[in-house]
BALOBA-1460 file (C-alpha; in Angstrom, 3 decimals):
// residues 264
<rec num="1" residu="m" x="7.194" y="-8.804" z="9.923"/>
<rec num="2" residu="a" x="10.818" y="-9.707" z="9.384"/>
<rec num="3" residu="g" x="11.332" y="-11.998" z="6.434"/>
<rec num="4" residu="k" x="7.932" y="-11.250" z="4.904"/>
<rec num="5" residu="h" x="7.743" y="-10.277" z="1.250"/>
<rec num="6" residu="i" x="5.585" y="-7.367" z="0.098"/>
<rec num="7" residu="g" x="3.855" y="-7.313" z="-3.271"/>
<rec num="8" residu="v" x="2.383" y="-4.283" z="-5.019"/>
<rec num="9" residu="i" x="-0.074" y="-4.231" z="-7.906"/>
<rec num="10" residu="g" x="-0.306" y="-0.701" z="-9.277"/>
<rec num="11" residu="f" x="2.613" y="1.689" z="-8.912"/>
<rec num="12" residu="g" x="1.027" y="5.067" z="-9.599"/>
<rec num="13" residu="n" x="1.343" y="8.134" z="-7.385"/>
<rec num="14" residu="m" x="-0.169" y="6.585" z="-4.269"/>
<rec num="15" residu="g" x="1.245" y="3.083" z="-4.545"/>
<rec num="16" residu="g" x="4.603" y="4.595" z="-5.387"/>
<rec num="17" residu="a" x="4.492" y="7.011" z="-2.449"/>
<rec num="18" residu="i" x="3.631" y="4.270" z="0.038"/>
<rec num="19" residu="i" x="6.359" y="1.864" z="-1.005"/>
<rec num="20" residu="s" x="9.009" y="4.527" z="-1.632"/>
<rec num="21" residu="g" x="8.364" y="5.955" z="1.840"/>
<rec num="22" residu="a" x="8.413" y="2.525" z="3.473"/>
<rec num="23" residu="i" x="11.757" y="1.725" z="1.867"/>
<rec num="24" residu="e" x="13.213" y="5.143" z="2.701"/>
<rec num="25" residu="h" x="12.231" y="4.763" z="6.369"/>
<rec num="26" residu="g" x="13.491" y="1.187" z="6.648"/>
<rec num="27" residu="v" x="10.062" y="-0.387" z="7.182"/>
<rec num="28" residu="v" x="10.747" y="-2.773" z="4.304"/>
<rec num="29" residu="a" x="13.902" y="-3.651" z="2.368"/>
<rec num="30" residu="p" x="13.903" y="-3.173" z="-1.419"/>
<rec num="31" residu="a" x="14.809" y="-6.822" z="-1.954"/>
<rec num="32" residu="d" x="11.614" y="-7.814" z="-0.107"/>
<rec num="33" residu="v" x="9.315" y="-5.910" z="-2.473"/>
<rec num="34" residu="t" x="7.940" y="-7.139" z="-5.810"/>
<rec num="35" residu="i" x="5.931" y="-4.732" z="-7.965"/>
<rec num="36" residu="y" x="3.850" y="-4.967" z="-11.117"/>
<rec num="37" residu="d" x="2.534" y="-2.078" z="-13.184"/>
<rec num="38" residu="p" x="1.751" y="-2.174" z="-16.920"/>
<rec num="39" residu="n" x="3.303" y="1.256" z="-17.395"/>
<rec num="40" residu="a" x="6.944" y="1.104" z="-18.533"/>
<rec num="41" residu="s" x="7.872" y="4.346" z="-16.755"/>
<rec num="42" residu="a" x="6.516" y="2.926" z="-13.490"/>
<rec num="43" residu="i" x="8.725" y="-0.125" z="-13.869"/>
<rec num="44" residu="e" x="11.741" y="2.140" z="-14.334"/>
<rec num="45" residu="r" x="10.872" y="3.758" z="-10.994"/>
<rec num="46" residu="v" x="10.651" y="0.289" z="-9.442"/>
<rec num="47" residu="k" x="14.152" y="-0.522" z="-10.663"/>
<rec num="48" residu="a" x="15.469" y="2.807" z="-9.389"/>
<rec num="49" residu="l" x="14.154" y="1.906" z="-5.912"/>
<rec num="50" residu="g" x="16.026" y="-1.373" z="-5.998"/>
<rec num="51" residu="a" x="12.774" y="-3.340" z="-5.735"/>
<rec num="52" residu="n" x="11.886" y="-6.345" z="-7.893"/>
<rec num="53" residu="p" x="9.850" y="-5.664" z="-11.055"/>
<rec num="54" residu="a" x="7.368" y="-8.427" z="-11.921"/>
<rec num="55" residu="a" x="6.328" y="-9.566" z="-15.378"/>
<rec num="56" residu="d" x="2.652" y="-9.795" z="-14.378"/>
<rec num="57" residu="e" x="0.183" y="-9.805" z="-11.482"/>
<rec num="58" residu="r" x="0.495" y="-13.540" z="-10.840"/>
<rec num="59" residu="e" x="4.247" y="-13.222" z="-10.222"/>
<rec num="60" residu="v" x="3.560" y="-10.623" z="-7.535"/>
<rec num="61" residu="i" x="1.088" y="-12.852" z="-5.716"/>
<rec num="62" residu="e" x="3.327" y="-15.921" z="-5.833"/>
<rec num="63" residu="a" x="6.281" y="-13.978" z="-4.438"/>
<rec num="64" residu="s" x="4.464" y="-12.146" z="-1.628"/>
<rec num="65" residu="d" x="2.999" y="-12.601" z="1.838"/>
<rec num="66" residu="v" x="1.316" y="-9.167" z="1.943"/>
<rec num="67" residu="v" x="-0.110" y="-7.618" z="-1.239"/>
<rec num="68" residu="l" x="-0.895" y="-3.915" z="-1.654"/>
<rec num="69" residu="l" x="-3.713" y="-3.468" z="-4.171"/>
<rec num="70" residu="a" x="-3.228" y="0.034" z="-5.560"/>
<rec num="71" residu="v" x="-5.220" y="-0.164" z="-8.782"/>
<rec num="72" residu="k" x="-8.176" y="2.048" z="-9.677"/>
<rec num="73" residu="p" x="-11.480" y="0.564" z="-8.420"/>
<rec num="74" residu="q" x="-12.827" y="0.139" z="-11.953"/>
<rec num="75" residu="m" x="-9.709" y="-1.880" z="-12.877"/>
<rec num="76" residu="f" x="-9.931" y="-4.236" z="-9.899"/>
<rec num="77" residu="a" x="-11.948" y="-7.092" z="-11.407"/>
<rec num="78" residu="a" x="-9.728" y="-7.299" z="-14.484"/>
<rec num="79" residu="a" x="-6.553" y="-7.251" z="-12.370"/>
<rec num="80" residu="a" x="-7.895" y="-9.851" z="-9.927"/>
<rec num="81" residu="a" x="-8.651" y="-12.247" z="-12.779"/>
<rec num="82" residu="k" x="-4.950" y="-12.286" z="-13.671"/>
<rec num="83" residu="c" x="-3.595" y="-12.807" z="-10.166"/>
<rec num="84" residu="g" x="-4.213" y="-16.457" z="-9.413"/>
<rec num="85" residu="s" x="-4.918" y="-17.579" z="-5.862"/>
<rec num="86" residu="f" x="-4.640" y="-15.230" z="-2.877"/>
<rec num="87" residu="d" x="-5.122" y="-18.149" z="-0.490"/>
<rec num="88" residu="g" x="-3.364" y="-17.412" z="2.810"/>
<rec num="89" residu="k" x="-2.256" y="-13.964" z="1.663"/>
<rec num="90" residu="a" x="-2.844" y="-10.644" z="3.416"/>
<rec num="91" residu="i" x="-4.320" y="-7.926" z="1.178"/>
<rec num="92" residu="l" x="-3.946" y="-4.204" z="1.840"/>
<rec num="93" residu="s" x="-6.382" y="-2.294" z="-0.380"/>
<rec num="94" residu="i" x="-6.421" y="1.440" z="-1.098"/>
<rec num="95" residu="m" x="-9.310" y="1.127" z="-3.580"/>
<rec num="96" residu="a" x="-12.016" y="3.636" z="-2.681"/>
<rec num="97" residu="g" x="-15.501" y="2.171" z="-2.338"/>
<rec num="98" residu="v" x="-14.443" y="-1.478" z="-2.801"/>
<rec num="99" residu="t" x="-15.523" y="-3.311" z="0.349"/>
<rec num="100" residu="a" x="-13.574" y="-6.097" z="2.004"/>
<rec num="101" residu="d" x="-16.429" y="-8.512" z="1.217"/>
<rec num="102" residu="r" x="-16.321" y="-7.527" z="-2.453"/>
<rec num="103" residu="i" x="-12.562" y="-8.108" z="-2.529"/>
<rec num="104" residu="r" x="-13.005" y="-11.576" z="-1.028"/>
<rec num="105" residu="e" x="-15.794" y="-12.392" z="-3.494"/>
<rec num="106" residu="t" x="-13.747" y="-11.237" z="-6.486"/>
<rec num="107" residu="v" x="-10.324" y="-12.750" z="-5.868"/>
<rec num="108" residu="e" x="-9.454" y="-16.414" z="-5.973"/>
<rec num="109" residu="g" x="-8.688" y="-18.083" z="-2.641"/>
<rec num="110" residu="s" x="-9.292" y="-16.976" z="0.953"/>
<rec num="111" residu="p" x="-7.142" y="-13.955" z="1.834"/>
<rec num="112" residu="r" x="-7.162" y="-11.745" z="4.908"/>
<rec num="113" residu="v" x="-8.147" y="-8.178" z="3.978"/>
<rec num="114" residu="m" x="-7.468" y="-4.730" z="5.386"/>
<rec num="115" residu="r" x="-8.897" y="-1.693" z="3.606"/>
<rec num="116" residu="l" x="-7.425" y="1.741" z="4.089"/>
<rec num="117" residu="m" x="-7.786" y="5.260" z="2.788"/>
<rec num="118" residu="p" x="-4.586" y="7.237" z="2.146"/>
<rec num="119" residu="n" x="-4.231" y="10.736" z="0.760"/>
<rec num="120" residu="t" x="-1.838" y="12.485" z="-1.579"/>
<rec num="121" residu="p" x="0.244" y="14.354" z="1.063"/>
<rec num="122" residu="a" x="1.791" y="10.929" z="1.635"/>
<rec num="123" residu="l" x="3.954" y="11.907" z="-1.343"/>
<rec num="124" residu="v" x="5.850" y="14.248" z="1.009"/>
<rec num="125" residu="g" x="5.591" y="12.119" z="4.161"/>
<rec num="126" residu="a" x="2.643" y="14.092" z="5.550"/>
<rec num="127" residu="g" x="-0.219" y="11.743" z="4.744"/>
<rec num="128" residu="a" x="-3.352" y="10.883" z="6.702"/>
<rec num="129" residu="f" x="-4.225" y="7.181" z="6.703"/>
<rec num="130" residu="a" x="-7.397" y="5.542" z="7.998"/>
<rec num="131" residu="l" x="-7.074" y="1.776" z="8.468"/>
<rec num="132" residu="d" x="-9.954" y="-0.692" z="8.725"/>
<rec num="133" residu="a" x="-10.412" y="-1.603" z="12.396"/>
<rec num="134" residu="d" x="-12.631" y="-4.553" z="11.386"/>
<rec num="135" residu="s" x="-9.868" y="-6.283" z="9.412"/>
<rec num="136" residu="d" x="-9.170" y="-9.984" z="9.894"/>
<rec num="137" residu="f" x="-5.404" y="-9.379" z="9.701"/>
<rec num="138" residu="t" x="-3.335" y="-11.125" z="12.344"/>
<rec num="139" residu="d" x="-1.954" y="-8.975" z="15.163"/>
<rec num="140" residu="e" x="1.471" y="-9.121" z="13.520"/>
<rec num="141" residu="e" x="0.039" y="-7.947" z="10.203"/>
<rec num="142" residu="k" x="-1.896" y="-5.106" z="11.859"/>
<rec num="143" residu="t" x="1.296" y="-3.947" z="13.572"/>
<rec num="144" residu="f" x="3.146" y="-4.058" z="10.261"/>
<rec num="145" residu="a" x="0.415" y="-2.055" z="8.511"/>
<rec num="146" residu="k" x="0.459" y="0.577" z="11.254"/>
<rec num="147" residu="e" x="4.263" y="0.900" z="11.058"/>
<rec num="148" residu="l" x="4.137" y="1.022" z="7.259"/>
<rec num="149" residu="f" x="1.727" y="3.933" z="7.089"/>
<rec num="150" residu="e" x="3.076" y="5.796" z="10.114"/>
<rec num="151" residu="s" x="6.309" y="6.098" z="8.118"/>
<rec num="152" residu="l" x="4.332" y="8.401" z="5.793"/>
<rec num="153" residu="g" x="2.091" y="10.378" z="8.148"/>
<rec num="154" residu="i" x="-0.559" y="9.765" z="10.802"/>
<rec num="155" residu="v" x="-2.697" y="6.640" z="11.227"/>
<rec num="156" residu="e" x="-6.229" y="6.285" z="12.580"/>
<rec num="157" residu="f" x="-8.174" y="3.023" z="12.869"/>
<rec num="158" residu="v" x="-11.882" y="3.280" z="12.008"/>
<rec num="159" residu="p" x="-14.649" y="0.720" z="11.385"/>
<rec num="160" residu="e" x="-14.917" y="-0.240" z="7.715"/>
<rec num="161" residu="h" x="-18.321" y="1.393" z="7.325"/>
<rec num="162" residu="l" x="-16.727" y="4.786" z="8.108"/>
<rec num="163" residu="l" x="-14.095" y="4.552" z="5.356"/>
<rec num="164" residu="d" x="-16.453" y="6.280" z="2.914"/>
<rec num="165" residu="a" x="-16.639" y="9.195" z="5.352"/>
<rec num="166" residu="v" x="-12.840" y="9.217" z="5.515"/>
<rec num="167" residu="t" x="-12.750" y="9.251" z="1.704"/>
<rec num="168" residu="g" x="-14.923" y="12.362" z="1.722"/>
<rec num="169" residu="l" x="-12.773" y="14.019" z="4.377"/>
<rec num="170" residu="s" x="-9.042" y="13.284" z="4.211"/>
<rec num="171" residu="g" x="-9.176" y="11.395" z="0.898"/>
<rec num="172" residu="s" x="-10.827" y="14.184" z="-1.097"/>
<rec num="173" residu="a" x="-9.980" y="17.238" z="0.991"/>
<rec num="174" residu="p" x="-6.460" y="17.730" z="-0.381"/>
<rec num="175" residu="a" x="-8.220" y="19.047" z="-3.493"/>
<rec num="176" residu="f" x="-10.471" y="21.275" z="-1.381"/>
<rec num="177" residu="v" x="-7.466" y="22.620" z="0.536"/>
<rec num="178" residu="a" x="-5.593" y="23.252" z="-2.726"/>
<rec num="179" residu="v" x="-8.554" y="25.284" z="-4.003"/>
<rec num="180" residu="f" x="-8.640" y="27.220" z="-0.721"/>
<rec num="181" residu="i" x="-4.908" y="27.963" z="-0.968"/>
<rec num="182" residu="e" x="-5.400" y="29.126" z="-4.549"/>
<rec num="183" residu="a" x="-8.287" y="31.361" z="-3.476"/>
<rec num="184" residu="l" x="-6.239" y="32.843" z="-0.633"/>
<rec num="185" residu="a" x="-3.404" y="33.548" z="-3.059"/>
<rec num="186" residu="d" x="-5.809" y="35.111" z="-5.556"/>
<rec num="187" residu="g" x="-6.984" y="37.394" z="-2.772"/>
<rec num="188" residu="g" x="-3.371" y="38.407" z="-2.263"/>
<rec num="189" residu="l" x="-3.057" y="39.088" z="-5.988"/>
<rec num="190" residu="l" x="-6.167" y="41.238" z="-5.818"/>
<rec num="191" residu="e" x="-4.429" y="43.315" z="-3.157"/>
<rec num="192" residu="g" x="-1.229" y="43.645" z="-5.204"/>
<rec num="193" residu="l" x="1.025" y="40.789" z="-4.069"/>
<rec num="194" residu="p" x="3.197" y="39.006" z="-6.674"/>
<rec num="195" residu="r" x="1.792" y="35.593" z="-7.595"/>
<rec num="196" residu="a" x="4.768" y="33.532" z="-6.366"/>
<rec num="197" residu="t" x="4.794" y="35.375" z="-3.049"/>
<rec num="198" residu="a" x="1.044" y="34.949" z="-2.616"/>
<rec num="199" residu="y" x="1.202" y="31.201" z="-3.300"/>
<rec num="200" residu="r" x="4.046" y="30.683" z="-0.827"/>
<rec num="201" residu="l" x="2.412" y="32.732" z="1.912"/>
<rec num="202" residu="a" x="-0.969" y="31.035" z="1.437"/>
<rec num="203" residu="a" x="0.439" y="27.493" z="1.358"/>
<rec num="204" residu="q" x="2.736" y="28.055" z="4.341"/>
<rec num="205" residu="t" x="-0.113" y="29.578" z="6.334"/>
<rec num="206" residu="c" x="-2.271" y="26.479" z="5.818"/>
<rec num="207" residu="l" x="0.660" y="24.190" z="6.601"/>
<rec num="208" residu="g" x="1.545" y="26.142" z="9.715"/>
<rec num="209" residu="e" x="-1.994" y="26.341" z="11.063"/>
<rec num="210" residu="a" x="-2.441" y="22.580" z="10.625"/>
<rec num="211" residu="k" x="0.853" y="21.948" z="12.418"/>
<rec num="212" residu="l" x="-0.135" y="24.308" z="15.240"/>
<rec num="213" residu="i" x="-3.425" y="22.454" z="15.774"/>
<rec num="214" residu="l" x="-1.792" y="19.012" z="15.686"/>
<rec num="215" residu="d" x="1.383" y="19.748" z="17.640"/>
<rec num="216" residu="k" x="-0.345" y="21.765" z="20.377"/>
<rec num="217" residu="g" x="-3.433" y="19.546" z="20.548"/>
<rec num="218" residu="m" x="-5.624" y="22.585" z="19.986"/>
<rec num="219" residu="t" x="-9.161" y="22.651" z="18.687"/>
<rec num="220" residu="p" x="-9.636" y="24.581" z="15.434"/>
<rec num="221" residu="a" x="-11.884" y="26.978" z="17.346"/>
<rec num="222" residu="a" x="-9.106" y="27.779" z="19.838"/>
<rec num="223" residu="a" x="-6.611" y="28.287" z="17.014"/>
<rec num="224" residu="k" x="-9.065" y="30.639" z="15.289"/>
<rec num="225" residu="d" x="-9.540" y="32.657" z="18.456"/>
<rec num="226" residu="m" x="-5.776" y="33.244" z="18.740"/>
<rec num="227" residu="v" x="-5.894" y="35.598" z="15.747"/>
<rec num="228" residu="t" x="-9.455" y="36.928" z="16.024"/>
<rec num="229" residu="s" x="-9.631" y="40.094" z="18.106"/>
<rec num="230" residu="p" x="-12.616" y="42.423" z="18.621"/>
<rec num="231" residu="a" x="-13.209" y="44.761" z="15.671"/>
<rec num="232" residu="g" x="-9.967" y="43.539" z="14.069"/>
<rec num="233" residu="t" x="-8.924" y="42.547" z="10.585"/>
<rec num="234" residu="t" x="-9.541" y="38.810" z="11.037"/>
<rec num="235" residu="i" x="-13.135" y="39.087" z="12.225"/>
<rec num="236" residu="a" x="-13.849" y="41.428" z="9.324"/>
<rec num="237" residu="g" x="-12.696" y="38.804" z="6.854"/>
<rec num="238" residu="y" x="-14.198" y="35.888" z="8.791"/>
<rec num="239" residu="s" x="-17.635" y="37.511" z="8.781"/>
<rec num="240" residu="v" x="-17.546" y="37.480" z="4.969"/>
<rec num="241" residu="l" x="-16.877" y="33.726" z="4.976"/>
<rec num="242" residu="e" x="-19.769" y="33.176" z="7.373"/>
<rec num="243" residu="e" x="-22.152" y="35.305" z="5.288"/>
<rec num="244" residu="a" x="-21.246" y="33.197" z="2.240"/>
<rec num="245" residu="g" x="-21.974" y="29.933" z="4.062"/>
<rec num="246" residu="f" x="-18.338" y="28.841" z="3.962"/>
<rec num="247" residu="r" x="-18.497" y="26.196" z="6.691"/>
<rec num="248" residu="g" x="-21.781" y="24.720" z="5.503"/>
<rec num="249" residu="t" x="-20.485" y="24.525" z="1.930"/>
<rec num="250" residu="v" x="-17.347" y="22.677" z="3.045"/>
<rec num="251" residu="m" x="-19.451" y="20.227" z="5.049"/>
<rec num="252" residu="k" x="-21.632" y="19.562" z="2.003"/>
<rec num="253" residu="a" x="-18.523" y="18.983" z="-0.129"/>
<rec num="254" residu="v" x="-17.232" y="16.334" z="2.301"/>
<rec num="255" residu="s" x="-20.641" y="14.634" z="2.387"/>
<rec num="256" residu="a" x="-20.923" y="14.669" z="-1.425"/>
<rec num="257" residu="a" x="-17.502" y="13.057" z="-1.775"/>
<rec num="258" residu="a" x="-18.390" y="10.429" z="0.851"/>
<rec num="259" residu="q" x="-21.638" y="9.626" z="-0.942"/>
<rec num="260" residu="r" x="-19.801" y="9.212" z="-4.235"/>
<rec num="261" residu="s" x="-17.453" y="6.743" z="-2.534"/>
<rec num="262" residu="r" x="-20.477" y="4.705" z="-1.410"/>
<rec num="263" residu="e" x="-21.737" y="4.648" z="-5.003"/>
<rec num="264" residu="l" x="-18.515" y="3.309" z="-6.509"/>
């Protein structure tokens, strides 16, 4: 989308990660990005990127062809009321639970809309992004969106009605994984390891296992079997997880998070 201008409303952790990564990887030029956030420290980060800070939401819309809505869902209506017309614009929305139809009903004008669900590992270029396969974006805009988010991780296209499921899985699971890493490290502490060592070993193990599964195209079951030998240490520990209902509990956590997304 050469020559297109990108607008951003909301420059918190996720909005900041997306645009910073896109600029760093050359997907967009700083001069082609206009950003509004009411937080003064966010605007300082905008200036440090070399992007254009806006005085308000309306300035962003007027300057942009594609607008990234990165505000909290409960703030959306108030922000939309200040934007003016989105007529002819393309909207990328990372707002959990806010449907494309609701966006169209709330904003002024007739925009094209693509919803997506990012996750916080995008902050280190290792994000997982699910993009709305039902979007009315043009082919050029869909290609741009794919390139934008692939600069920060992996991209999957899913029907809009499955974005709540994605929210429960990759959107919420960074917190679940962090708790698991903490629990692994605490187990190491229980066995005498220093805290810093336990944290590093636990985090690297999760990172490495994920990379093994992705890079080798393995199923999680096959990866598990690589380290699970008869009467060995791994099966002894794994049996404890199974007795405690570990897998079923994780599945319920994903479903609970997905249901909460539907309720928003």
